[in-house]
The first five atom37 places (N, CA, C, CB, O) and aatype in JSON, in Angstrom:
{
  "aatype": [12, 16, 6, 9, 6, 6, 17, 11, 1, 11, 1, 19, 16, 7, 19, 19, 10, 6, 18, 12, 1, 7, 1, 11, 14, 1, 0, 3, 10, 2, 17, 4, 9, 7, 4, 10, 16, 11, 15, 13, 7, 10, 15, 10, 15, 6, 9, 2, 10, 10, 9, 6, 15, 9, 6, 11, 3, 14, 16, 19, 9, 1, 16, 16, 6, 1, 3, 6, 1, 10, 1, 10, 10, 11, 6, 11, 10, 11, 6, 9],
  "atom_mask": [
    [1, 1, 1, 1, 1],
    [1, 1, 1, 1, 1],
    [1, 1, 1, 1, 1],
    [1, 1, 1, 1, 1],
    [1, 1, 1, 1, 1],
    [1, 1, 1, 1, 1],
    [1, 1, 1, 1, 1],
    [1, 1, 1, 1, 1],
    [1, 1, 1, 1, 1],
    [1, 1, 1, 1, 1],
    [1, 1, 1, 1, 1],
    [1, 1, 1, 1, 1],
    [1, 1, 1, 1, 1],
    [1, 1, 1, 0, 1],
    [1, 1, 1, 1, 1],
    [1, 1, 1, 1, 1],
    [1, 1, 1, 1, 1],
    [1, 1, 1, 1, 1],
    [1, 1, 1, 1, 1],
    [1, 1, 1, 1, 1],
    [1, 1, 1, 1, 1],
    [1, 1, 1, 0, 1],
    [1, 1, 1, 1, 1],
    [1, 1, 1, 1, 1],
    [1, 1, 1, 1, 1],
    [1, 1, 1, 1, 1],
    [1, 1, 1, 1, 1],
    [1, 1, 1, 1, 1],
    [1, 1, 1, 1, 1],
    [1, 1, 1, 1, 1],
    [1, 1, 1, 1, 1],
    [1, 1, 1, 1, 1],
    [1, 1, 1, 1, 1],
    [1, 1, 1, 0, 1],
    [1, 1, 1, 1, 1],
    [1, 1, 1, 1, 1],
    [1, 1, 1, 1, 1],
    [1, 1, 1, 1, 1],
    [1, 1, 1, 1, 1],
    [1, 1, 1, 1, 1],
    [1, 1, 1, 0, 1],
    [1, 1, 1, 1, 1],
    [1, 1, 1, 1, 1],
    [1, 1, 1, 1, 1],
    [1, 1, 1, 1, 1],
    [1, 1, 1, 1, 1],
    [1, 1, 1, 1, 1],
    [1, 1, 1, 1, 1],
    [1, 1, 1, 1, 1],
    [1, 1, 1, 1, 1],
    [1, 1, 1, 1, 1],
    [1, 1, 1, 1, 1],
    [1, 1, 1, 1, 1],
    [1, 1, 1, 1, 1],
    [1, 1, 1, 1, 1],
    [1, 1, 1, 1, 1],
    [1, 1, 1, 1, 1],
    [1, 1, 1, 1, 1],
    [1, 1, 1, 1, 1],
    [1, 1, 1, 1, 1],
    [1, 1, 1, 1, 1],
    [1, 1, 1, 1, 1],
    [1, 1, 1, 1, 1],
    [1, 1, 1, 1, 1],
    [1, 1, 1, 1, 1],
    [1, 1, 1, 1, 1],
    [1, 1, 1, 1, 1],
    [1, 1, 1, 1, 1],
    [1, 1, 1, 1, 1],
    [1, 1, 1, 1, 1],
    [1, 1, 1, 1, 1],
    [1, 1, 1, 1, 1],
    [1, 1, 1, 1, 1],
    [1, 1, 1, 1, 1],
    [1, 1, 1, 1, 1],
    [1, 1, 1, 1, 1],
    [1, 1, 1, 1, 1],
    [1, 1, 1, 1, 1],
    [1, 1, 1, 1, 1],
    [1, 1, 1, 1, 1]
  ],
  "atom_positions": [
    [[-19.39, -7.23, 2.65], [-18.61, -6.02, 2.54], [-19.44, -4.98, 1.78], [-17.26, -6.3, 1.82], [-20.04, -5.27, 0.74]],
    [[-19.46, -3.79, 2.31], [-20.23, -2.73, 1.67], [-19.46, -2.15, 0.49], [-20.58, -1.62, 2.68], [-18.26, -2.4, 0.33]],
    [[-20.16, -1.39, -0.32], [-19.5, -0.75, -1.46], [-18.42, 0.22, -1.0], [-20.54, -0.01, -2.33], [-17.38, 0.35, -1.64]],
    [[-18.67, 0.89, 0.11], [-17.69, 1.85, 0.62], [-16.43, 1.12, 1.09], [-18.29, 2.68, 1.77], [-15.32, 1.57, 0.82]],
    [[-16.6, 0.0, 1.79], [-15.43, -0.77, 2.24], [-14.63, -1.28, 1.05], [-15.87, -1.94, 3.13], [-13.4, -1.26, 1.06]],
    [[-15.34, -1.75, 0.04], [-14.66, -2.24, -1.16], [-13.91, -1.11, -1.86], [-15.69, -2.88, -2.14], [-12.79, -1.31, -2.33]],
    [[-14.51, 0.07, -1.91], [-13.86, 1.23, -2.51], [-12.58, 1.57, -1.74], [-14.82, 2.44, -2.54], [-11.54, 1.83, -2.35]],
    [[-12.66, 1.57, -0.41], [-11.48, 1.88, 0.41], [-10.37, 0.87, 0.15], [-11.86, 1.88, 1.9], [-9.2, 1.26, 0.01]],
    [[-10.71, -0.39, 0.09], [-9.7, -1.42, -0.14], [-9.03, -1.25, -1.52], [-10.34, -2.82, -0.02], [-7.82, -1.42, -1.66]],
    [[-9.83, -0.93, -2.5], [-9.25, -0.7, -3.83], [-8.34, 0.52, -3.85], [-10.37, -0.54, -4.88], [-7.29, 0.51, -4.49]],
    [[-8.74, 1.55, -3.15], [-7.92, 2.77, -3.1], [-6.6, 2.51, -2.37], [-8.68, 3.91, -2.4], [-5.55, 2.96, -2.82]],
    [[-6.66, 1.78, -1.26], [-5.44, 1.45, -0.52], [-4.51, 0.63, -1.4], [-5.77, 0.68, 0.79], [-3.3, 0.89, -1.45]],
    [[-5.05, -0.35, -2.09], [-4.25, -1.16, -3.0], [-3.62, -0.28, -4.07], [-5.11, -2.26, -3.66], [-2.44, -0.45, -4.39]],
    [[-4.38, 0.65, -4.62], [-3.85, 1.57, -5.63], [-2.72, 2.43, -5.1], [0.0, 0.0, 0.0], [-1.74, 2.67, -5.81]],
    [[-2.85, 2.91, -3.87], [-1.8, 3.73, -3.26], [-0.52, 2.92, -3.12], [-2.26, 4.27, -1.88], [0.57, 3.39, -3.47]],
    [[-0.64, 1.7, -2.61], [0.55, 0.85, -2.43], [1.2, 0.54, -3.77], [0.17, -0.45, -1.7], [2.42, 0.61, -3.9]],
    [[0.4, 0.2, -4.76], [0.96, -0.11, -6.08], [1.63, 1.12, -6.72], [-0.13, -0.65, -7.0], [2.68, 1.01, -7.34]],
    [[1.01, 2.27, -6.56], [1.61, 3.49, -7.12], [2.95, 3.78, -6.44], [0.66, 4.7, -6.95], [3.91, 4.16, -7.11]],
    [[3.0, 3.61, -5.13], [4.27, 3.8, -4.41], [5.31, 2.78, -4.87], [4.05, 3.68, -2.87], [6.46, 3.14, -5.12]],
    [[4.91, 1.52, -5.0], [5.85, 0.48, -5.44], [6.43, 0.79, -6.81], [5.16, -0.88, -5.46], [7.62, 0.58, -7.05]],
    [[5.59, 1.27, -7.72], [6.05, 1.57, -9.08], [7.05, 2.72, -9.1], [4.86, 1.91, -9.98], [8.01, 2.7, -9.87]],
    [[6.82, 3.72, -8.24], [7.75, 4.83, -8.13], [7.84, 5.73, -9.33], [0.0, 0.0, 0.0], [8.87, 6.38, -9.53]],
    [[6.81, 5.78, -10.14], [6.87, 6.58, -11.37], [6.53, 8.06, -11.15], [5.92, 6.01, -12.39], [7.05, 8.92, -11.85]],
    [[5.68, 8.33, -10.19], [5.27, 9.71, -9.96], [6.07, 10.29, -8.79], [3.74, 9.8, -9.68], [6.16, 9.66, -7.73]],
    [[6.65, 11.46, -8.96], [7.47, 12.05, -7.9], [6.73, 12.21, -6.57], [7.98, 13.4, -8.35], [7.34, 12.09, -5.5]],
    [[5.43, 12.47, -6.61], [4.69, 12.67, -5.36], [4.45, 11.37, -4.62], [3.37, 13.34, -5.65], [4.14, 11.4, -3.43]],
    [[4.6, 10.25, -5.28], [4.3, 8.95, -4.66], [5.5, 8.43, -3.9], [3.86, 7.94, -5.73], [6.02, 7.35, -4.2]],
    [[5.95, 9.21, -2.91], [7.08, 8.75, -2.1], [6.57, 8.05, -0.84], [7.99, 9.94, -1.73], [5.36, 7.9, -0.65]],
    [[7.48, 7.63, 0.0], [7.11, 6.87, 1.19], [6.21, 7.67, 2.13], [8.36, 6.43, 1.94], [5.23, 7.14, 2.64]],
    [[6.53, 8.94, 2.35], [5.71, 9.76, 3.25], [4.3, 9.94, 2.71], [6.37, 11.13, 3.45], [3.33, 9.89, 3.48]],
    [[4.17, 10.14, 1.41], [2.85, 10.26, 0.8], [2.05, 8.98, 1.01], [2.97, 10.57, -0.7], [0.88, 9.02, 1.39]],
    [[2.7, 7.85, 0.77], [2.03, 6.56, 0.89], [1.57, 6.33, 2.34], [2.97, 5.43, 0.44], [0.42, 5.94, 2.57]],
    [[2.45, 6.56, 3.3], [2.1, 6.38, 4.71], [0.95, 7.3, 5.09], [3.33, 6.64, 5.62], [0.02, 6.89, 5.78]],
    [[1.01, 8.55, 4.65], [-0.06, 9.5, 4.96], [-1.4, 9.06, 4.4], [0.0, 0.0, 0.0], [-2.42, 9.11, 5.1]],
    [[-1.4, 8.64, 3.16], [-2.64, 8.16, 2.54], [-3.19, 6.95, 3.29], [-2.41, 7.81, 1.07], [-4.39, 6.88, 3.58]],
    [[-2.32, 6.0, 3.58], [-2.77, 4.76, 4.2], [-3.3, 4.96, 5.61], [-1.64, 3.76, 4.22], [-4.28, 4.33, 6.01]],
    [[-2.67, 5.84, 6.36], [-3.04, 5.98, 7.77], [-4.08, 7.07, 8.03], [-1.83, 6.27, 8.58], [-4.73, 7.06, 9.08]],
    [[-4.25, 7.99, 7.1], [-5.14, 9.13, 7.39], [-6.32, 9.26, 6.44], [-4.35, 10.38, 7.35], [-7.31, 9.91, 6.78]],
    [[-6.25, 8.68, 5.27], [-7.26, 8.97, 4.26], [-8.42, 8.0, 4.18], [-6.61, 9.03, 2.95], [-9.51, 8.38, 3.75]],
    [[-8.22, 6.76, 4.58], [-9.23, 5.75, 4.27], [-9.91, 5.13, 5.49], [-8.61, 4.67, 3.47], [-10.88, 4.4, 5.33]],
    [[-9.43, 5.4, 6.68], [-10.08, 4.9, 7.88], [-9.96, 3.4, 8.1], [0.0, 0.0, 0.0], [-10.81, 2.8, 8.75]],
    [[-8.91, 2.8, 7.56], [-8.69, 1.37, 7.79], [-7.67, 1.2, 8.91], [-8.19, 0.67, 6.49], [-6.81, 2.06, 9.11]],
    [[-7.78, 0.11, 9.63], [-6.83, -0.18, 10.7], [-5.51, -0.65, 10.1], [-7.39, -1.24, 11.69], [-5.45, -1.04, 8.93]],
    [[-4.46, -0.62, 10.91], [-3.16, -1.1, 10.43], [-3.22, -2.58, 10.08], [-2.08, -0.85, 11.49], [-2.56, -3.02, 9.14]],
    [[-4.01, -3.35, 10.81], [-4.1, -4.77, 10.48], [-4.78, -4.97, 9.12], [-4.89, -5.53, 11.58], [-4.39, -5.86, 8.36]],
    [[-5.79, -4.16, 8.82], [-6.43, -4.24, 7.5], [-5.46, -3.83, 6.39], [-7.68, -3.35, 7.45], [-5.42, -4.46, 5.33]],
    [[-4.7, -2.79, 6.65], [-3.71, -2.33, 5.67], [-2.67, -3.42, 5.43], [-3.03, -1.02, 6.14], [-2.3, -3.69, 4.29]],
    [[-2.2, -4.04, 6.51], [-1.2, -5.11, 6.37], [-1.76, -6.3, 5.62], [-0.7, -5.54, 7.75], [-1.03, -6.93, 4.85]],
    [[-3.01, -6.64, 5.83], [-3.63, -7.72, 5.07], [-3.68, -7.4, 3.58], [-5.05, -8.0, 5.59], [-3.44, -8.28, 2.75]],
    [[-3.99, -6.16, 3.25], [-4.01, -5.76, 1.84], [-2.61, -5.8, 1.23], [-4.61, -4.35, 1.7], [-2.45, -6.18, 0.07]],
    [[-1.62, -5.42, 2.0], [-0.24, -5.49, 1.51], [0.16, -6.96, 1.28], [0.74, -4.82, 2.52], [0.81, -7.27, 0.28]],
    [[-0.24, -7.83, 2.18], [0.04, -9.26, 2.0], [-0.62, -9.79, 0.73], [-0.45, -10.06, 3.22], [-0.04, -10.6, 0.0]],
    [[-1.84, -9.33, 0.47], [-2.52, -9.8, -0.75], [-1.82, -9.3, -2.0], [-3.99, -9.33, -0.75], [-1.79, -9.99, -3.02]],
    [[-1.24, -8.1, -1.94], [-0.46, -7.57, -3.07], [0.78, -8.43, -3.27], [-0.07, -6.09, -2.83], [1.13, -8.75, -4.41]],
    [[1.45, -8.81, -2.17], [2.65, -9.64, -2.27], [2.35, -11.0, -2.9], [3.26, -9.83, -0.88], [3.19, -11.55, -3.61]],
    [[1.18, -11.52, -2.63], [0.81, -12.85, -3.14], [0.18, -12.82, -4.52], [-0.14, -13.51, -2.18], [0.01, -13.86, -5.15]],
    [[-0.17, -11.62, -4.99], [-0.86, -11.49, -6.28], [0.11, -11.76, -7.44], [-1.47, -10.08, -6.42], [1.07, -11.02, -7.63]],
    [[-0.14, -12.82, -8.21], [0.77, -13.15, -9.31], [0.72, -12.16, -10.48], [0.46, -14.53, -9.82], [1.58, -12.18, -11.35]],
    [[-0.29, -11.29, -10.5], [-0.4, -10.33, -11.6], [0.43, -9.06, -11.37], [-1.85, -9.96, -11.82], [0.62, -8.27, -12.28]],
    [[0.92, -8.88, -10.13], [1.74, -7.72, -9.82], [3.17, -7.99, -10.27], [1.69, -7.38, -8.3], [3.78, -8.98, -9.88]],
    [[3.68, -7.1, -11.1], [5.05, -7.24, -11.6], [6.01, -6.85, -10.49], [5.28, -6.35, -12.87], [5.98, -5.73, -9.99]],
    [[6.86, -7.79, -10.1], [7.8, -7.58, -9.0], [9.2, -7.4, -9.56], [7.76, -8.77, -8.02], [9.66, -8.15, -10.42]],
    [[9.87, -6.38, -9.06], [11.27, -6.14, -9.38], [12.02, -5.95, -8.06], [11.45, -4.88, -10.33], [11.4, -5.82, -7.01]],
    [[13.32, -5.93, -8.12], [14.11, -5.72, -6.91], [13.77, -4.36, -6.29], [15.62, -5.81, -7.23], [13.62, -4.25, -5.08]],
    [[13.66, -3.35, -7.14], [13.35, -2.0, -6.65], [11.97, -1.96, -6.0], [13.42, -0.97, -7.8], [11.81, -1.37, -4.93]],
    [[11.0, -2.57, -6.62], [9.64, -2.57, -6.06], [9.58, -3.36, -4.76], [8.65, -3.16, -7.08], [8.9, -2.96, -3.82]],
    [[10.28, -4.48, -4.69], [10.32, -5.26, -3.46], [10.97, -4.46, -2.33], [11.08, -6.58, -3.68], [10.54, -4.54, -1.18]],
    [[12.01, -3.7, -2.66], [12.68, -2.87, -1.65], [11.73, -1.77, -1.16], [13.96, -2.24, -2.23], [11.68, -1.5, 0.04]],
    [[11.0, -1.16, -2.06], [10.04, -0.12, -1.66], [8.97, -0.72, -0.74], [9.39, 0.53, -2.91], [8.58, -0.11, 0.25]],
    [[8.5, -1.91, -1.07], [7.49, -2.57, -0.25], [8.05, -2.93, 1.12], [6.97, -3.83, -0.96], [7.36, -2.81, 2.12]],
    [[9.29, -3.36, 1.16], [9.93, -3.68, 2.44], [10.03, -2.43, 3.32], [11.34, -4.29, 2.21], [9.74, -2.48, 4.52]],
    [[10.43, -1.31, 2.72], [10.52, -0.04, 3.47], [9.15, 0.38, 4.0], [11.1, 1.06, 2.58], [9.03, 0.85, 5.13]],
    [[8.13, 0.21, 3.18], [6.77, 0.56, 3.6], [6.34, -0.29, 4.79], [5.78, 0.38, 2.43], [5.8, 0.24, 5.77]],
    [[6.58, -1.57, 4.72], [6.19, -2.46, 5.82], [6.95, -2.12, 7.1], [6.46, -3.93, 5.43], [6.37, -2.16, 8.19]],
    [[8.22, -1.79, 6.99], [9.01, -1.39, 8.17], [8.44, -0.13, 8.79], [10.5, -1.16, 7.79], [8.27, -0.05, 10.01]],
    [[8.14, 0.85, 7.95], [7.61, 2.12, 8.45], [6.25, 1.92, 9.13], [7.48, 3.14, 7.29], [5.96, 2.54, 10.15]],
    [[5.41, 1.06, 8.57], [4.11, 0.8, 9.16], [4.24, 0.13, 10.53], [3.26, -0.07, 8.23], [3.4, 0.33, 11.4]],
    [[5.29, -0.68, 10.73], [5.52, -1.33, 12.04], [5.85, -0.29, 13.1], [6.66, -2.36, 11.94], [5.58, -0.51, 14.28]],
    [[6.44, 0.82, 12.69], [6.84, 1.87, 13.64], [5.66, 2.7, 14.13], [7.87, 2.79, 12.99], [5.77, 3.43, 15.11]],
    [[4.54, 2.59, 13.44], [3.38, 3.43, 13.79], [2.59, 2.78, 14.92], [2.46, 3.65, 12.56], [1.58, 3.33, 15.36]]
  ]
}
C-alpha cells in the first residue's frame, strides 16, 4: 500500500468517525456521503470494508446513537 492510499484510508476512517460522533454541525449524513464518494477516490467496496473495520474495532466507543448513525450511513451507501 502506498503512502497516498494509506492517507486516503485514514481520512475516510476519520470522516466516518466524525459523522458517528455527531459533535460538529457540519458533519451530517450528506457531508459524510459527499466526502466518502467524491473526495478520496475510493470505490464503494473499499469504503464498505473500512466501515466494517470501524465496526469491528474495539477501541471505537459505540453508543446507540452512533450505531444508528452508522446504520443510516450504510443504508445510504447501498442506494448509490
